[in-house]
N, C-alpha and C positions, 0 to 999 in steps of 0.2 A: 672715448670718454669712459671713465670708470664709474661703476655703479655703487649705490648703497646696497650691499648684498649680505647675505649670510653665506653659509657654505654652498659649494656648487651642488646642483641637483642632477642626479643621474637621469638620463632619458630612458623611457620605457614605452611600451605600447599605450599605456594610459595617457602619457604626455601627448602623443600624436592624436589620440581620440579627443582629448580636451581641447587642443588647438583647433582641430577641425570643427568641433561643436561650437566653440566660441565664435569662430569665423563665420559659420553658417548663420548663427543667430544674429550677428552684427550685420551681415549682408541683408537679411530680411528686415531688420530695423531701418537701415538707411535706404532701402528700396523706396519706402514711402516718401522720404524726403526728396529723393531724386525725381520720382513721378510728379510730385507737386511742382517742382521747378520746370520739368520738361513740358507739362501740360498747363503752364501758367496762363497762356493766352486764352485757352478754352475755359479755364476756371473763371477768368475775368468776365467772360460773357455770361456765365451762369449766376455769378454772385454780385455783380455790380451793374448799375443801370447802363444801357447802351449809350455810346457816345464815342469820343475819340479813342482809337485803339491803343495808342501809347499811354493815355491816361488810365485806361482800364488795366493795362499790363502793369503799370507802376503801382496801382492800387493793390493788385494781386500780389506783387512782389513785396509790398509793404506789409501785407498780412503774413506772407512767408517770413519776413524779417521779424515781425512781432513775436512769432513763435520762439525766436532766439532770446527774447527777454526772459522767457521762462527757463531757459537753459541754466543760468547760474543758480536759480532756485533749486532746480533738479540736481545740479551738480553738488550743491551744499547738502541736500537731504540724502540723495542716493549715494554720493561719494562717502559721506560720513557713515551711512548705513553699511556700505561695503567694508569700511575700515573697522566697524564695530562688530557686525554680525557675520560677514564673510562675502567673498567675491561672488560665489554661486548664488546666494540669496538675493544680492543686488541685481544680478543679471536676469534672474527669473522675474523679479518685480518689474524691470523696465519693459519686458515683453508685453505684459498685461496692459501697462499704461499706454504704450505705443498703439496697441490694438484698439483701445477705446478711442483714441484720437483719430485713427484711420477710419473707424466705423462711422464716426460723426460726419467726416468729410464725404465719405462714400454715399451716405443716404440723405444728407441735408437737402431740403427743397431749394429750388432756385429763387432768385430775387423776384421774379414775376409772379410767384405763388405766395410768398410770405413777406415780401418787402424787406425791411431792414433786418428782420430776423435771419435772413440768409447769410449776410456777411458776419453776423454775430456768431452763428453756428460754425461758420468756417473758421473764425478766429478761435473759438473754443477748441475745435479739433487741433488747430495748429499749436495752441498753448499746451495741450496734453502731449502732443508729439515732441514739442520743445523740452518740456519737463523730463520726459523719458530719455531723450537723446542727451540731455545734460549729464546724466549719470552713466550713460553707455560708454563714452570714451574712456573714462577713468576705470570703470569696472572691467571692461573687456581687455584693456591694455594691461592692467595689473594682473588679471587672470593669465593672459598669454605669457607675460614676462616671468611670472612666478611659477608657471608650469613647465618652463623650458629649461634644458640644460644650460649652465652658465655660458658655455662657449658657443651656444646657438641662439642666444636671446634675440638678437637683431633679426635673424632669419625667421624665428617664430612670430615675433611681434609684427613683422612686415605683413603678415596675413591680415592684420587689422585693416590697414589701408587697402590691401589687395581685395579684401572682402567688400569694402566700399566700392571698389571698381567693379566687382561682380554684381553688386546691387545696381550700379549704373548701367551695366550691360543688360540686366533684366528689364530695367526701366526703359532703356533705349529700344530694346527688342519689342516691348509692349507698344512703344511709340510708333515703331515701324509697322507693326501689325494693325494698330488702330487706324493710322493714317493711310494704310493700304486698302483696308476693307470698308472704311467708312468715309463719306465725304465730310467737308468742313462743317456743314450745317448739322449733320447727325452727331458729329463729335461734340459740337458746342451744346447740343440739346441734352445728350445723355451718355454718349459712348466714352467720354473722358473718364467716367466713373469706373469703367471696367478694370483698369489697372489697380485702382484702390481696393476693389473687391478681391482681386487676385492677391493683393498685399495682406488681406486678412488671414491668409494661410499662416501667418506668424503665430496666430493664437494656438492651434494644436501642435504645430511642428516646433516652433520656437520654445514653447513651454516645456514640451517633452524633452527636447534636446538639453535644455539648461537644467532641468530638474534632475536629470540622470548624471550630471557631471560630479566629479569629486572635487572637494575643496583643494586649493593649492597647498603644496607642502610648506612653502615659506610662511603663508598665513597661519597654518596650523601650528608651526613651530613658534611663531611670534605669539600666538594666543596661549600656548602652554607656558612660555617663559615670562610673559608680561601680561598684565591685565589689559583689556581692550581700552583704547583711548576714547573717552566719552566726548571730548571736544577737540577733534583733529584740526578743525579750521583755526581755532585759537592757537594751537601749537604751531601751525604753519606760519601764521602772522607773527608770532612771538619768536620762534626759533629759526625759521627759514624764510625771512623776508626777501633776501636776494634771490633765492631759488624761485620764489613765486614771481618776482618781477621778470626775471630772465625767462621763466616758463611762459608768461604772457607775451613777451616780445617775440619769443621763438614761435609761438602759436599763431602770431599774426601772419607770417608767411605760409604756414601750414594751412590756415583757413583760406587765405586769399588765393593761393595757387589752385586749390581744389575748386573753390566756388567761382573763380573767374574762368579758368581754362577747361574745367570739366563740367560743372553744373550750368554756368551761364552761357557758354559759347554756342550750344545748339540753338538757343533763342537768338543770339547775335547773328548767326549765319542766315537764319530765315526771316529776320526782321525786315520789313519793307523800308524802314527809315535808314537802315544801313546800306541798302542798295546792292547787295551781292547777288540777289535774284535766286537764291536756293529755296527749294520747297522745304516744308517741315519734315517730310519723309526723308529727303536727302540729308538734312541736318541730323536726324535721328540715326541714320545709317552711319554717318561719319562718327557720331558719338559712340555707337556700339563698337565699331572697329577700334577707335581710339582707346576705349576702356579695356579692350582685350590686351592691348599693348601696355596699358597701365598696370594691369594685374601681373603680367610677365615682368615688367620693370620693377615693381615692388618686391617681388620674390628675388630678383637679381640683385637689387640694391641691398636687401637685408643680408643676403649671403656675402656680398662684397664687404659690407660693414663688419661682419664677423671675421673676415679674413684680413682686411687692411685697416680697420678702425672706423668707427662711426663718424668721427670728426672729418676725416678726409672726404667721405662720401657726401656728407651734409654740405660741406664747404663747396664742393664741386656742383652740387645741386643748386645752391644759392646763386652761384655765378651763371650757370646755364639759364636758370629762370629769369635772371636779371636782363639777359640780352637776347633770348630766343624769340620772344613773341613779336616784337616790332618788325623784324625782317620777314617773318612768316606771314603776318597779316598784310604787310605791304605787298608781298608777292601775290597773295590771294586776291587782293583788291585789283591788282593789275591784270590778273589772269584768273577770273572766277570760274573755274571748271570743277566738275564733281571730283575728278581725280586729284586735283590740287587741294580741294577741300578735305578729302580723306587723308592726304599726306600731312597737311597742316595739323589736323586734329590728332593724328597718331603721334607726331613729334611733340605737340603740346602735352599730351597725356604721358608720354614717356619721360619728358622733362619733369613733370609733376612727380612721377614715381621715384625719381632719384632722391628727391628730398622727402616726400611724404612717406615713402616706404620705410625710411629709417627713423622718421620723426617719433613714432610711438615709443620705441624702445629707448630713444635718447631722452624723451621727456619723462618716461616712467622711472628711469634710473637717476633722474635728478632728485627724486624724493625717497626718503627711507620707507620701509615697509609699513610702519604704523600709520603713516599719513599719505601713502602713495595714491590711493584711489581718490581721496579728497583733493590732494595737491594737483594731480593731473586734471581732474574734472573741472576744478575751479579755474585754474590758469588757462586751460584751453577754452573754456566757455566764456570767460571774460573777454578774451580776444574775439571769440565767435560772435558776440553781440554786435560789435561794430564792424568787424572785418569779414564776416561770413553772412550773417543775416541780412544786412543792408547792402551787400555787394551787388546782387542782381538788380535791385531798384536803382542803386547809384550808377551802375554801368548803363542801365536803360536810359537814364537821364543824361549821363555824361556823353554817351555816343551820339546824342542829338547835337552836341557841340563839336565833338571831334571823334571820328570813328576809330581812332587809334587809342582812345582812352584806356581800354583794358591793358595795353602794353605799358603805358605810363604808370598806371596803378600797380602793376606787377613789379616794375622796376623799383619803386619806392619800398614795397613790401619785402622784396628780395634783399635790399640793402639793410633793412632792419633785421631780417632773418639771419644774415651773415654775421652782423655784430652780436646778436644774441647767441648764435652758435659758438662763436669764439669765447664769449663770456661763460657759457655753460661748460665748455671744455676746461677752461682755467679754474672754474669753481670746483669741479668734480674730479680732476685728475690727481 
């Protein structure tokens, strides 16, 4: 795929530092999202009345999903802010908002202390996290793409998804530690809050990292040559409607593959209704190992895309995701051992990396510089409302009907992603 670009940017030491800083900040942001999904069953016990475990889990995942409703609002505001003021300013702002949401969740009293106020506070924290994350994807990707040398843009942008994998590793590691040193009753009472307290490290660390970044050369050049676009969303709708539609369709697979195979599956493996018989500790262990391979796979996919072309790697990723999950889950249900669990999750995560590792650079290059942050943020987050936020709740319900539901869902999303990838390639070549 060819990009909307200016002249090539020469790489230097500042470029490497900028990419590392943006990736670390992004990992810290997404850590809190991963922790919420991983500890959903324990959060359900704290914020909802005791009753049916599946019902409480669905309620918790619905609150998780409601946070995604705030994402397009955050995408509109923070994306436009990044296109007007700068990538650095937007990334710094997202850190503070995410920290506020995480703090509320970490300290909110349980339902047996304040009644209905407990789920309301949980919802408020999720809305702030969703608002922040809405601007993160566009701002971080625009920053990475515009900081990188032209011939290495896919490699550098791959660190966006790789950093999400790193956040999942940290979240899974916390899950392993908590479930190893505390029993279920203690975790349900208070220990589930520990990972959120750890996540509050984003306040000093993330703020410092992003405040010390330099603005991207492409944005500075655009700012010198043209006045800032005060209404980037209107320009996208008016000038780039096909780009926006394709970006949304493309993002469906990006969100589904991550939220089904990476975020939701640890809950799937340990769910009593699924019947695999794995403990939460075993599920967290498999998730941790799988995310290590996802990080490696993202870096590999980005470098491969720079070498042979993004379209070829994305197309292969779509096909693999379309067909890989059903045989793996069938095998696991037939022989549910811990070794097989780890192998299945590693293969799932590596398959995700082939598509998701290249997706950030491909989507960023679909939009020109003056609307890139807004275009990415809005198109991704519109897809995320329906195909990320509600995916864990949908899968929790759907698996009560058919335990292979995640495979069917992934197959449909992969078909849509393949068609969108072909359309993006034709539009930008």
